[in-house]
CHARMM-style PDB file with segment names, atoms N, HN, CA, C and O in Angstrom:
ATOM      1  N   MET     1     121.508  97.973  88.312  1.00  0.00      PROA
ATOM      2  CA  MET     1     120.982  98.789  87.224  1.00  0.00      PROA
ATOM      3  C   MET     1     119.902  97.980  86.518  1.00  0.00      PROA
ATOM      4  O   MET     1     120.117  96.831  86.131  1.00  0.00      PROA
ATOM      5  N   ALA     2     118.766  98.587  86.362  1.00  0.00      PROA
ATOM      6  HN  ALA     2     118.591  99.520  86.676  1.00  0.00      PROA
ATOM      7  CA  ALA     2     117.658  97.908  85.697  1.00  0.00      PROA
ATOM      8  C   ALA     2     117.721  98.138  84.189  1.00  0.00      PROA
ATOM      9  O   ALA     2     118.053  99.228  83.722  1.00  0.00      PROA
ATOM     10  N   VAL     3     117.400  97.099  83.451  1.00  0.00      PROA
ATOM     11  HN  VAL     3     117.130  96.214  83.831  1.00  0.00      PROA
ATOM     12  CA  VAL     3     117.416  97.176  81.991  1.00  0.00      PROA
ATOM     13  C   VAL     3     116.495  98.293  81.516  1.00  0.00      PROA
ATOM     14  O   VAL     3     116.833  99.011  80.574  1.00  0.00      PROA
ATOM     15  N   ASN     4     115.349  98.448  82.147  1.00  0.00      PROA
ATOM     16  HN  ASN     4     115.075  97.865  82.912  1.00  0.00      PROA
ATOM     17  CA  ASN     4     114.394  99.481  81.738  1.00  0.00      PROA
ATOM     18  C   ASN     4     114.979 100.881  81.871  1.00  0.00      PROA
ATOM     19  O   ASN     4     114.714 101.750  81.040  1.00  0.00      PROA
ATOM     20  N   GLN     5     115.772 101.100  82.911  1.00  0.00      PROA
ATOM     21  HN  GLN     5     115.987 100.395  83.586  1.00  0.00      PROA
ATOM     22  CA  GLN     5     116.378 102.415  83.106  1.00  0.00      PROA
ATOM     23  C   GLN     5     117.396 102.713  82.004  1.00  0.00      PROA
ATOM     24  O   GLN     5     117.452 103.830  81.490  1.00  0.00      PROA
ATOM     25  N   VAL     6     118.186 101.723  81.650  1.00  0.00      PROA
ATOM     26  HN  VAL     6     118.141 100.816  82.067  1.00  0.00      PROA
ATOM     27  CA  VAL     6     119.173 101.892  80.578  1.00  0.00      PROA
ATOM     28  C   VAL     6     118.452 102.147  79.261  1.00  0.00      PROA
ATOM     29  O   VAL     6     118.815 103.057  78.515  1.00  0.00      PROA
ATOM     30  N   LEU     7     117.446 101.356  78.981  1.00  0.00      PROA
ATOM     31  HN  LEU     7     117.151 100.617  79.587  1.00  0.00      PROA
ATOM     32  CA  LEU     7     116.679 101.512  77.741  1.00  0.00      PROA
ATOM     33  C   LEU     7     116.037 102.892  77.667  1.00  0.00      PROA
ATOM     34  O   LEU     7     116.065 103.533  76.617  1.00  0.00      PROA
ATOM     35  N   PHE     8     115.464 103.349  78.764  1.00  0.00      PROA
ATOM     36  HN  PHE     8     115.442 102.828  79.617  1.00  0.00      PROA
ATOM     37  CA  PHE     8     114.850 104.675  78.794  1.00  0.00      PROA
ATOM     38  C   PHE     8     115.881 105.751  78.472  1.00  0.00      PROA
ATOM     39  O   PHE     8     115.616 106.656  77.681  1.00  0.00      PROA
ATOM     40  N   LEU     9     117.070 105.648  79.093  1.00  0.00      PROA
ATOM     41  HN  LEU     9     117.286 104.912  79.735  1.00  0.00      PROA
ATOM     42  CA  LEU     9     118.120 106.639  78.824  1.00  0.00      PROA
ATOM     43  C   LEU     9     118.553 106.581  77.368  1.00  0.00      PROA
ATOM     44  O   LEU     9     118.738 107.621  76.734  1.00  0.00      PROA
ATOM     45  N   GLN    10     118.718 105.372  76.830  1.00  0.00      PROA
ATOM     46  HN  GLN    10     118.568 104.528  77.344  1.00  0.00      PROA
ATOM     47  CA  GLN    10     119.115 105.238  75.424  1.00  0.00      PROA
ATOM     48  C   GLN    10     118.083 105.899  74.508  1.00  0.00      PROA
ATOM     49  O   GLN    10     118.448 106.647  73.601  1.00  0.00      PROA
ATOM     50  N   ILE    11     116.822 105.631  74.737  1.00  0.00      PROA
ATOM     51  HN  ILE    11     116.525 105.023  75.474  1.00  0.00      PROA
ATOM     52  CA  ILE    11     115.765 106.207  73.897  1.00  0.00      PROA
ATOM     53  C   ILE    11     115.767 107.723  73.998  1.00  0.00      PROA
ATOM     54  O   ILE    11     115.700 108.421  72.986  1.00  0.00      PROA
ATOM     55  N   GLU    12     115.843 108.229  75.217  1.00  0.00      PROA
ATOM     56  HN  GLU    12     115.898 107.663  76.039  1.00  0.00      PROA
ATOM     57  CA  GLU    12     115.844 109.679  75.417  1.00  0.00      PROA
ATOM     58  C   GLU    12     117.029 110.334  74.710  1.00  0.00      PROA
ATOM     59  O   GLU    12     116.865 111.334  74.011  1.00  0.00      PROA
ATOM     60  N   ILE    13     118.203 109.775  74.891  1.00  0.00      PROA
ATOM     61  HN  ILE    13     118.336 108.962  75.459  1.00  0.00      PROA
ATOM     62  CA  ILE    13     119.411 110.365  74.305  1.00  0.00      PROA
ATOM     63  C   ILE    13     119.389 110.269  72.781  1.00  0.00      PROA
ATOM     64  O   ILE    13     119.741 111.231  72.098  1.00  0.00      PROA
ATOM     65  N   VAL    14     118.983 109.128  72.244  1.00  0.00      PROA
ATOM     66  HN  VAL    14     118.697 108.346  72.798  1.00  0.00      PROA
ATOM     67  CA  VAL    14     118.928 108.974  70.786  1.00  0.00      PROA
ATOM     68  C   VAL    14     117.961 109.982  70.179  1.00  0.00      PROA
ATOM     69  O   VAL    14     118.289 110.635  69.188  1.00  0.00      PROA
ATOM     70  N   ASN    15     116.777 110.116  70.759  1.00  0.00      PROA
ATOM     71  HN  ASN    15     116.510 109.586  71.564  1.00  0.00      PROA
ATOM     72  CA  ASN    15     115.796 111.068  70.224  1.00  0.00      PROA
ATOM     73  C   ASN    15     116.322 112.493  70.277  1.00  0.00      PROA
ATOM     74  O   ASN    15     116.201 113.233  69.300  1.00  0.00      PROA
ATOM     75  N   GLU    16     116.899 112.882  71.394  1.00  0.00      PROA
ATOM     76  HN  GLU    16     116.997 112.281  72.187  1.00  0.00      PROA
ATOM     77  CA  GLU    16     117.432 114.234  71.522  1.00  0.00      PROA
ATOM     78  C   GLU    16     118.655 114.452  70.625  1.00  0.00      PROA
ATOM     79  O   GLU    16     118.830 115.534  70.066  1.00  0.00      PROA
ATOM     80  N   TYR    17     119.493 113.433  70.489  1.00  0.00      PROA
ATOM     81  HN  TYR    17     119.351 112.554  70.944  1.00  0.00      PROA
ATOM     82  CA  TYR    17     120.677 113.523  69.636  1.00  0.00      PROA
ATOM     83  C   TYR    17     120.264 113.743  68.182  1.00  0.00      PROA
ATOM     84  O   TYR    17     120.842 114.577  67.485  1.00  0.00      PROA
ATOM     85  N   MET    18     119.262 112.989  67.732  1.00  0.00      PROA
ATOM     86  HN  MET    18     118.793 112.311  68.299  1.00  0.00      PROA
ATOM     87  CA  MET    18     118.787 113.142  66.349  1.00  0.00      PROA
ATOM     88  C   MET    18     118.216 114.536  66.121  1.00  0.00      PROA
ATOM     89  O   MET    18     118.436 115.126  65.063  1.00  0.00      PROA
ATOM     90  N   LYS    19     117.497 115.060  67.084  1.00  0.00      PROA
ATOM     91  HN  LYS    19     117.319 114.580  67.943  1.00  0.00      PROA
ATOM     92  CA  LYS    19     116.952 116.422  66.965  1.00  0.00      PROA
ATOM     93  C   LYS    19     118.084 117.445  66.947  1.00  0.00      PROA
ATOM     94  O   LYS    19     118.118 118.343  66.106  1.00  0.00      PROA
ATOM     95  N   ARG    20     119.003 117.290  67.887  1.00  0.00      PROA
ATOM     96  HN  ARG    20     118.975 116.560  68.570  1.00  0.00      PROA
ATOM     97  CA  ARG    20     120.097 118.253  68.031  1.00  0.00      PROA
ATOM     98  C   ARG    20     120.929 118.357  66.762  1.00  0.00      PROA
ATOM     99  O   ARG    20     121.282 119.455  66.333  1.00  0.00      PROA
ATOM    100  N   TYR    21     121.246 117.197  66.152  1.00  0.00      PROA
ATOM    101  HN  TYR    21     120.959 116.305  66.500  1.00  0.00      PROA
ATOM    102  CA  TYR    21     122.126 117.174  64.995  1.00  0.00      PROA
ATOM    103  C   TYR    21     121.374 116.989  63.685  1.00  0.00      PROA
ATOM    104  O   TYR    21     121.976 116.777  62.632  1.00  0.00      PROA
ATOM    105  N   ASN    22     120.041 117.074  63.767  1.00  0.00      PROA
ATOM    106  HN  ASN    22     119.553 117.247  64.623  1.00  0.00      PROA
ATOM    107  CA  ASN    22     119.191 117.026  62.584  1.00  0.00      PROA
ATOM    108  C   ASN    22     119.525 115.825  61.689  1.00  0.00      PROA
ATOM    109  O   ASN    22     119.764 115.964  60.489  1.00  0.00      PROA
ATOM    110  N   ILE    23     119.533 114.642  62.316  1.00  0.00      PROA
ATOM    111  HN  ILE    23     119.339 114.529  63.291  1.00  0.00      PROA
ATOM    112  CA  ILE    23     119.781 113.416  61.561  1.00  0.00      PROA
ATOM    113  C   ILE    23     118.574 112.493  61.695  1.00  0.00      PROA
ATOM    114  O   ILE    23     117.819 112.571  62.663  1.00  0.00      PROA
ATOM    115  N   SER    24     118.412 111.638  60.725  1.00  0.00      PROA
ATOM    116  HN  SER    24     119.026 111.575  59.938  1.00  0.00      PROA
ATOM    117  CA  SER    24     117.292 110.697  60.715  1.00  0.00      PROA
ATOM    118  C   SER    24     117.650 109.464  61.546  1.00  0.00      PROA
ATOM    119  O   SER    24     118.800 109.278  61.944  1.00  0.00      PROA
ATOM    120  N   ILE    25     116.659 108.644  61.793  1.00  0.00      PROA
ATOM    121  HN  ILE    25     115.725 108.795  61.470  1.00  0.00      PROA
ATOM    122  CA  ILE    25     116.894 107.386  62.506  1.00  0.00      PROA
ATOM    123  C   ILE    25     117.840 106.500  61.696  1.00  0.00      PROA
ATOM    124  O   ILE    25     118.680 105.804  62.267  1.00  0.00      PROA
ATOM    125  N   ASP    26     117.706 106.523  60.375  1.00  0.00      PROA
ATOM    126  HN  ASP    26     117.024 107.089  59.911  1.00  0.00      PROA
ATOM    127  CA  ASP    26     118.610 105.739  59.529  1.00  0.00      PROA
ATOM    128  C   ASP    26     120.054 106.222  59.670  1.00  0.00      PROA
ATOM    129  O   ASP    26     120.981 105.416  59.743  1.00  0.00      PROA
ATOM    130  N   GLU    27     120.235 107.541  59.708  1.00  0.00      PROA
ATOM    131  HN  GLU    27     119.482 108.196  59.649  1.00  0.00      PROA
ATOM    132  CA  GLU    27     121.589 108.087  59.869  1.00  0.00      PROA
ATOM    133  C   GLU    27     122.144 107.737  61.251  1.00  0.00      PROA
ATOM    134  O   GLU    27     123.323 107.410  61.394  1.00  0.00      PROA
ATOM    135  N   PHE    28     121.280 107.809  62.261  1.00  0.00      PROA
ATOM    136  HN  PHE    28     120.323 108.074  62.145  1.00  0.00      PROA
ATOM    137  CA  PHE    28     121.748 107.421  63.592  1.00  0.00      PROA
ATOM    138  C   PHE    28     122.117 105.944  63.614  1.00  0.00      PROA
ATOM    139  O   PHE    28     123.138 105.565  64.187  1.00  0.00      PROA
ATOM    140  N   ASN    29     121.294 105.115  62.996  1.00  0.00      PROA
ATOM    141  HN  ASN    29     120.465 105.423  62.530  1.00  0.00      PROA
ATOM    142  CA  ASN    29     121.572 103.672  62.959  1.00  0.00      PROA
ATOM    143  C   ASN    29     122.906 103.377  62.279  1.00  0.00      PROA
ATOM    144  O   ASN    29     123.627 102.468  62.692  1.00  0.00      PROA
ATOM    145  N   GLU    30     123.236 104.141  61.238  1.00  0.00      PROA
ATOM    146  HN  GLU    30     122.651 104.879  60.903  1.00  0.00      PROA
ATOM    147  CA  GLU    30     124.538 103.976  60.576  1.00  0.00      PROA
ATOM    148  C   GLU    30     125.674 104.294  61.546  1.00  0.00      PROA
ATOM    149  O   GLU    30     126.666 103.569  61.617  1.00  0.00      PROA
ATOM    150  N   LEU    31     125.512 105.391  62.296  1.00  0.00      PROA
ATOM    151  HN  LEU    31     124.706 105.980  62.239  1.00  0.00      PROA
ATOM    152  CA  LEU    31     126.522 105.738  63.302  1.00  0.00      PROA
ATOM    153  C   LEU    31     126.630 104.647  64.359  1.00  0.00      PROA
ATOM    154  O   LEU    31     127.728 104.265  64.764  1.00  0.00      PROA
ATOM    155  N   ASP    32     125.472 104.148  64.800  1.00  0.00      PROA
ATOM    156  HN  ASP    32     124.581 104.458  64.470  1.00  0.00      PROA
ATOM    157  CA  ASP    32     125.465 103.111  65.827  1.00  0.00      PROA
ATOM    158  C   ASP    32     126.092 101.825  65.309  1.00  0.00      PROA
ATOM    159  O   ASP    32     126.833 101.156  66.030  1.00  0.00      PROA
ATOM    160  N   ASP    33     125.802 101.482  64.079  1.00  0.00      PROA
ATOM    161  HN  ASP    33     125.201 102.025  63.493  1.00  0.00      PROA
ATOM    162  CA  ASP    33     126.407 100.277  63.493  1.00  0.00      PROA
ATOM    163  C   ASP    33     127.930 100.392  63.447  1.00  0.00      PROA
ATOM    164  O   ASP    33     128.647  99.419  63.681  1.00  0.00      PROA
ATOM    165  N   LYS    34     128.407 101.592  63.143  1.00  0.00      PROA
ATOM    166  HN  LYS    34     127.824 102.382  62.953  1.00  0.00      PROA
ATOM    167  CA  LYS    34     129.839 101.817  63.006  1.00  0.00      PROA
ATOM    168  C   LYS    34     130.547 101.973  64.347  1.00  0.00      PROA
ATOM    169  O   LYS    34     131.669 101.497  64.522  1.00  0.00      PROA
ATOM    170  N   TYR    35     129.881 102.648  65.303  1.00  0.00      PROA
ATOM    171  HN  TYR    35     128.970 103.034  65.161  1.00  0.00      PROA
ATOM    172  CA  TYR    35     130.564 103.051  66.532  1.00  0.00      PROA
ATOM    173  C   TYR    35     129.919 102.534  67.823  1.00  0.00      PROA
ATOM    174  O   TYR    35     130.392 102.852  68.914  1.00  0.00      PROA
ATOM    175  N   ALA    36     128.854 101.747  67.715  1.00  0.00      PROA
ATOM    176  HN  ALA    36     128.470 101.488  66.829  1.00  0.00      PROA
ATOM    177  CA  ALA    36     128.208 101.130  68.891  1.00  0.00      PROA
ATOM    178  C   ALA    36     127.835 102.165  69.961  1.00  0.00      PROA
ATOM    179  O   ALA    36     128.186 102.022  71.133  1.00  0.00      PROA
ATOM    180  N   ILE    37     127.128 103.193  69.538  1.00  0.00      PROA
ATOM    181  HN  ILE    37     126.843 103.309  68.586  1.00  0.00      PROA
ATOM    182  CA  ILE    37     126.746 104.271  70.446  1.00  0.00      PROA
ATOM    183  C   ILE    37     125.812 103.772  71.548  1.00  0.00      PROA
ATOM    184  O   ILE    37     125.960 104.162  72.707  1.00  0.00      PROA
ATOM    185  N   LEU    38     124.855 102.915  71.197  1.00  0.00      PROA
ATOM    186  HN  LEU    38     124.736 102.598  70.256  1.00  0.00      PROA
ATOM    187  CA  LEU    38     123.930 102.407  72.216  1.00  0.00      PROA
ATOM    188  C   LEU    38     124.682 101.608  73.274  1.00  0.00      PROA
ATOM    189  O   LEU    38     124.363 101.699  74.460  1.00  0.00      PROA
ATOM    190  N   GLU    39     125.658 100.840  72.867  1.00  0.00      PROA
ATOM    191  HN  GLU    39     125.917 100.766  71.904  1.00  0.00      PROA
ATOM    192  CA  GLU    39     126.485 100.104  73.835  1.00  0.00      PROA
ATOM    193  C   GLU    39     127.293 101.068  74.694  1.00  0.00      PROA
ATOM    194  O   GLU    39     127.477 100.840  75.890  1.00  0.00      PROA
ATOM    195  N   PHE    40     127.775 102.144  74.080  1.00  0.00      PROA
ATOM    196  HN  PHE    40     127.626 102.329  73.108  1.00  0.00      PROA
ATOM    197  CA  PHE    40     128.516 103.167  74.815  1.00  0.00      PROA
ATOM    198  C   PHE    40     127.640 103.791  75.892  1.00  0.00      PROA
ATOM    199  O   PHE    40     128.088 103.996  77.020  1.00  0.00      PROA
ATOM    200  N   ILE    41     126.385 104.095  75.543  1.00  0.00      PROA
ATOM    201  HN  ILE    41     126.022 103.928  74.626  1.00  0.00      PROA
ATOM    202  CA  ILE    41     125.451 104.663  76.515  1.00  0.00      PROA
ATOM    203  C   ILE    41     125.188 103.653  77.635  1.00  0.00      PROA
ATOM    204  O   ILE    41     125.161 104.019  78.810  1.00  0.00      PROA
ATOM    205  N   GLU    42     124.995 102.390  77.271  1.00  0.00      PROA
ATOM    206  HN  GLU    42     125.017 102.092  76.316  1.00  0.00      PROA
ATOM    207  CA  GLU    42     124.756 101.363  78.285  1.00  0.00      PROA
ATOM    208  C   GLU    42     125.957 101.227  79.229  1.00  0.00      PROA
ATOM    209  O   GLU    42     125.793 101.165  80.447  1.00  0.00      PROA
ATOM    210  N   ALA    43     127.151 101.182  78.661  1.00  0.00      PROA
ATOM    211  HN  ALA    43     127.284 101.232  77.671  1.00  0.00      PROA
ATOM    212  CA  ALA    43     128.357 101.038  79.473  1.00  0.00      PROA
ATOM    213  C   ALA    43     128.559 102.241  80.395  1.00  0.00      PROA
ATOM    214  O   ALA    43     129.094 102.105  81.495  1.00  0.00      PROA
ATOM    215  N   GLY    44     128.130 103.413  79.940  1.00  0.00      PROA
ATOM    216  HN  GLY    44     127.696 103.524  79.046  1.00  0.00      PROA
ATOM    217  CA  GLY    44     128.310 104.628  80.732  1.00  0.00      PROA
ATOM    218  C   GLY    44     127.089 105.022  81.528  1.00  0.00      PROA
ATOM    219  O   GLY    44     127.008 106.148  82.020  1.00  0.00      PROA
ATOM    220  N   TYR    45     126.138 104.115  81.664  1.00  0.00      PROA
ATOM    221  HN  TYR    45     126.204 103.201  81.264  1.00  0.00      PROA
ATOM    222  CA  TYR    45     124.865 104.456  82.313  1.00  0.00      PROA
ATOM    223  C   TYR    45     125.070 105.090  83.693  1.00  0.00      PROA
ATOM    224  O   TYR    45     124.468 106.121  83.991  1.00  0.00      PROA
ATOM    225  N   GLU    46     125.904 104.491  84.525  1.00  0.00      PROA
ATOM    226  HN  GLU    46     126.394 103.654  84.283  1.00  0.00      PROA
ATOM    227  CA  GLU    46     126.048 104.996  85.899  1.00  0.00      PROA
ATOM    228  C   GLU    46     126.400 106.483  85.941  1.00  0.00      PROA
ATOM    229  O   GLU    46     125.692 107.246  86.598  1.00  0.00      PROA
ATOM    230  N   PRO    47     127.469 106.927  85.266  1.00  0.00      PROA
ATOM    231  CA  PRO    47     127.717 108.372  85.298  1.00  0.00      PROA
ATOM    232  C   PRO    47     126.729 109.167  84.433  1.00  0.00      PROA
ATOM    233  O   PRO    47     126.383 110.300  84.768  1.00  0.00      PROA
ATOM    234  N   PHE    48     126.279 108.578  83.329  1.00  0.00      PROA
ATOM    235  HN  PHE    48     126.560 107.658  83.056  1.00  0.00      PROA
ATOM    236  CA  PHE    48     125.403 109.314  82.419  1.00  0.00      PROA
ATOM    237  C   PHE    48     124.055 109.655  83.041  1.00  0.00      PROA
ATOM    238  O   PHE    48     123.516 110.732  82.785  1.00  0.00      PROA
ATOM    239  N   HSD    49     123.500 108.758  83.853  1.00  0.00      PROA
ATOM    240  HN  HSD    49     123.937 107.883  84.061  1.00  0.00      PROA
ATOM    241  CA  HSD    49     122.173 109.063  84.379  1.00  0.00      PROA
ATOM    242  C   HSD    49     122.195 110.223  85.365  1.00  0.00      PROA
ATOM    243  O   HSD    49     121.143 110.733  85.752  1.00  0.00      PROA
ATOM    244  N   LEU    50     123.381 110.638  85.770  1.00  0.00      PROA
ATOM    245  HN  LEU    50     124.236 110.224  85.456  1.00  0.00      PROA
ATOM    246  CA  LEU    50     123.530 111.799  86.643  1.00  0.00      PROA
ATOM    247  C   LEU    50     123.980 113.039  85.875  1.00  0.00      PROA
ATOM    248  O   LEU    50     124.087 114.127  86.440  1.00  0.00      PROA
ATOM    249  N   THR    51     124.239 112.863  84.595  1.00  0.00      PROA
ATOM    250  HN  THR    51     124.153 111.979  84.136  1.00  0.00      PROA
ATOM    251  CA  THR    51     124.738 113.930  83.729  1.00  0.00      PROA
ATOM    252  C   THR    51     123.586 114.451  82.876  1.00  0.00      PROA
ATOM    253  O   THR    51     122.700 113.687  82.493  1.00  0.00      PROA
ATOM    254  N   GLY    52     123.597 115.712  82.587  1.00  0.00      PROA
ATOM    255  HN  GLY    52     124.316 116.332  82.898  1.00  0.00      PROA
ATOM    256  CA  GLY    52     122.590 116.259  81.687  1.00  0.00      PROA
ATOM    257  C   GLY    52     122.843 115.811  80.259  1.00  0.00      PROA
ATOM    258  O   GLY    52     123.933 115.350  79.918  1.00  0.00      PROA
ATOM    259  N   ASN    53     121.823 115.954  79.435  1.00  0.00      PROA
ATOM    260  HN  ASN    53     120.938 116.328  79.711  1.00  0.00      PROA
ATOM    261  CA  ASN    53     121.938 115.534  78.037  1.00  0.00      PROA
ATOM    262  C   ASN    53     123.119 116.196  77.333  1.00  0.00      PROA
ATOM    263  O   ASN    53     123.803 115.560  76.532  1.00  0.00      PROA
ATOM    264  N   GLU    54     123.355 117.460  77.629  1.00  0.00      PROA
ATOM    265  HN  GLU    54     122.799 117.977  78.280  1.00  0.00      PROA
ATOM    266  CA  GLU    54     124.456 118.178  76.983  1.00  0.00      PROA
ATOM    267  C   GLU    54     125.781 117.474  77.236  1.00  0.00      PROA
ATOM    268  O   GLU    54     126.580 117.298  76.317  1.00  0.00      PROA
ATOM    269  N   GLY    55     126.012 117.077  78.467  1.00  0.00      PROA
ATOM    270  HN  GLY    55     125.363 117.220  79.214  1.00  0.00      PROA
ATOM    271  CA  GLY    55     127.232 116.364  78.813  1.00  0.00      PROA
ATOM    272  C   GLY    55     127.327 115.018  78.127  1.00  0.00      PROA
ATOM    273  O   GLY    55     128.406 114.605  77.702  1.00  0.00      PROA
ATOM    274  N   ILE    56     126.202 114.336  78.017  1.00  0.00      PROA
ATOM    275  HN  ILE    56     125.326 114.672  78.361  1.00  0.00      PROA
ATOM    276  CA  ILE    56     126.185 113.032  77.345  1.00  0.00      PROA
ATOM    277  C   ILE    56     126.489 113.204  75.861  1.00  0.00      PROA
ATOM    278  O   ILE    56     127.243 112.419  75.286  1.00  0.00      PROA
ATOM    279  N   PHE    57     125.902 114.234  75.236  1.00  0.00      PROA
ATOM    280  HN  PHE    57     125.290 114.871  75.703  1.00  0.00      PROA
ATOM    281  CA  PHE    57     126.189 114.495  73.818  1.00  0.00      PROA
ATOM    282  C   PHE    57     127.681 114.738  73.620  1.00  0.00      PROA
ATOM    283  O   PHE    57     128.273 114.235  72.665  1.00  0.00      PROA
ATOM    284  N   GLU    58     128.288 115.506  74.519  1.00  0.00      PROA
ATOM    285  HN  GLU    58     127.808 115.914  75.295  1.00  0.00      PROA
ATOM    286  CA  GLU    58     129.725 115.772  74.413  1.00  0.00      PROA
ATOM    287  C   GLU    58     130.532 114.480  74.514  1.00  0.00      PROA
ATOM    288  O   GLU    58     131.493 114.274  73.772  1.00  0.00      PROA
ATOM    289  N   GLU    59     130.127 113.617  75.438  1.00  0.00      PROA
ATOM    290  HN  GLU    59     129.346 113.784  76.041  1.00  0.00      PROA
ATOM    291  CA  GLU    59     130.809 112.333  75.607  1.00  0.00      PROA
ATOM    292  C   GLU    59     130.658 111.463  74.357  1.00  0.00      PROA
ATOM    293  O   GLU    59     131.621 110.843  73.908  1.00  0.00      PROA
ATOM    294  N   ILE    60     129.451 111.421  73.800  1.00  0.00      PROA
ATOM    295  HN  ILE    60     128.668 111.926  74.165  1.00  0.00      PROA
ATOM    296  CA  ILE    60     129.206 110.634  72.592  1.00  0.00      PROA
ATOM    297  C   ILE    60     130.046 111.162  71.433  1.00  0.00      PROA
ATOM    298  O   ILE    60     130.680 110.389  70.714  1.00  0.00      PROA
ATOM    299  N   ASN    61     130.047 112.473  71.259  1.00  0.00      PROA
ATOM    300  HN  ASN    61     129.532 113.100  71.844  1.00  0.00      PROA
ATOM    301  CA  ASN    61     130.806 113.060  70.157  1.00  0.00      PROA
ATOM    302  C   ASN    61     132.307 112.813  70.313  1.00  0.00      PROA
ATOM    303  O   ASN    61     132.999 112.555  69.328  1.00  0.00      PROA
ATOM    304  N   GLU    62     132.803 112.889  71.527  1.00  0.00      PROA
ATOM    305  HN  GLU    62     132.241 113.099  72.328  1.00  0.00      PROA
ATOM    306  CA  GLU    62     134.216 112.607  71.782  1.00  0.00      PROA
ATOM    307  C   GLU    62     134.515 111.135  71.497  1.00  0.00      PROA
ATOM    308  O   GLU    62     135.545 110.807  70.907  1.00  0.00      PROA
ATOM    309  N   TYR    63     133.617 110.261  71.915  1.00  0.00      PROA
ATOM    310  HN  TYR    63     132.780 110.527  72.394  1.00  0.00      PROA
ATOM    311  CA  TYR    63     133.761 108.824  71.668  1.00  0.00      PROA
ATOM    312  C   TYR    63     133.798 108.535  70.163  1.00  0.00      PROA
ATOM    313  O   TYR    63     134.650 107.778  69.698  1.00  0.00      PROA
ATOM    314  N   ILE    64     132.874 109.138  69.402  1.00  0.00      PROA
ATOM    315  HN  ILE    64     132.181 109.753  69.780  1.00  0.00      PROA
ATOM    316  CA  ILE    64     132.845 108.946  67.946  1.00  0.00      PROA
ATOM    317  C   ILE    64     134.148 109.458  67.333  1.00  0.00      PROA
ATOM    318  O   ILE    64     134.730 108.806  66.465  1.00  0.00      PROA
ATOM    319  N   LYS    65     134.595 110.612  67.782  1.00  0.00      PROA
ATOM    320  HN  LYS    65     134.123 111.141  68.486  1.00  0.00      PROA
ATOM    321  CA  LYS    65     135.849 111.191  67.271  1.00  0.00      PROA
ATOM    322  C   LYS    65     137.021 110.238  67.517  1.00  0.00      PROA
ATOM    323  O   LYS    65     137.852 110.027  66.633  1.00  0.00      PROA
ATOM    324  N   GLU    66     137.084 109.663  68.727  1.00  0.00      PROA
ATOM    325  HN  GLU    66     136.409 109.834  69.445  1.00  0.00      PROA
ATOM    326  CA  GLU    66     138.152 108.720  69.053  1.00  0.00      PROA
ATOM    327  C   GLU    66     138.042 107.450  68.214  1.00  0.00      PROA
ATOM    328  O   GLU    66     139.051 106.916  67.755  1.00  0.00      PROA
ATOM    329  N   GLN    67     136.822 106.972  68.015  1.00  0.00      PROA
ATOM    330  HN  GLN    67     136.002 107.406  68.388  1.00  0.00      PROA
ATOM    331  CA  GLN    67     136.614 105.764  67.217  1.00  0.00      PROA
ATOM    332  C   GLN    67     137.000 106.001  65.756  1.00  0.00      PROA
ATOM    333  O   GLN    67     137.614 105.145  65.119  1.00  0.00      PROA
ATOM    334  N   ARG    68     136.633 107.166  65.238  1.00  0.00      PROA
ATOM    335  HN  ARG    68     136.134 107.861  65.756  1.00  0.00      PROA
ATOM    336  CA  ARG    68     137.005 107.498  63.848  1.00  0.00      PROA
ATOM    337  C   ARG    68     138.516 107.528  63.690  1.00  0.00      PROA
ATOM    338  O   ARG    68     139.055 107.013  62.710  1.00  0.00      PROA
ATOM    339  N   ALA    69     139.190 108.126  64.649  1.00  0.00      PROA
ATOM    340  HN  ALA    69     138.751 108.544  65.444  1.00  0.00      PROA
ATOM    341  CA  ALA    69     140.648 108.209  64.589  1.00  0.00      PROA
ATOM    342  C   ALA    69     141.268 106.811  64.647  1.00  0.00      PROA
ATOM    343  O   ALA    69     142.200 106.503  63.904  1.00  0.00      PROA
ATOM    344  N   ALA    70     140.743 105.981  65.527  1.00  0.00      PROA
ATOM    345  HN  ALA    70     139.986 106.231  66.130  1.00  0.00      PROA
ATOM    346  CA  ALA    70     141.278 104.623  65.691  1.00  0.00      PROA
ATOM    347  C   ALA    70     141.049 103.773  64.448  1.00  0.00      PROA
ATOM    348  O   ALA    70     141.866 102.917  64.111  1.00  0.00      PROA
ATOM    349  N   LYS    71     139.920 104.020  63.764  1.00  0.00      PROA
ATOM    350  HN  LYS    71     139.256 104.716  64.038  1.00  0.00      PROA
ATOM    351  CA  LYS    71     139.584 103.237  62.573  1.00  0.00      PROA
ATOM    352  C   LYS    71     140.112 103.874  61.295  1.00  0.00      PROA
ATOM    353  O   LYS    71     140.047 103.276  60.221  1.00  0.00      PROA
ATOM    354  N   GLY    72     140.638 105.092  61.418  1.00  0.00      PROA
ATOM    355  HN  GLY    72     140.691 105.578  62.291  1.00  0.00      PROA
ATOM    356  CA  GLY    72     141.134 105.776  60.231  1.00  0.00      PROA
ATOM    357  C   GLY    72     140.031 106.311  59.336  1.00  0.00      PROA
ATOM    358  O   GLY    72     140.231 106.477  58.133  1.00  0.00      PROA
ATOM    359  N   ASP    73     138.861 106.584  59.918  1.00  0.00      PROA
ATOM    360  HN  ASP    73     138.698 106.449  60.896  1.00  0.00      PROA
ATOM    361  CA  ASP    73     137.727 107.136  59.144  1.00  0.00      PROA
ATOM    362  C   ASP    73     137.884 108.605  58.883  1.00  0.00      PROA
ATOM    363  OT1 ASP    73     137.023 109.215  58.249  1.00  0.00      PROA
TER     364      ASP     73
END
């Protein structure tokens, strides 16, 4: 896996995620600081690069939900 491919996917997903959920880069950064979304995307690159954005958004949202539950947020 090339670093550039992972970075490209992260950028694409972050931009689309912010548009989809109408959040700013600062709001996304807060989520990432709390839940390590960019690391989640990197770790899931192999299946994610074959999945459409909709599926990736669902995975991210499920991951955040699980992290919130685990942290008691």
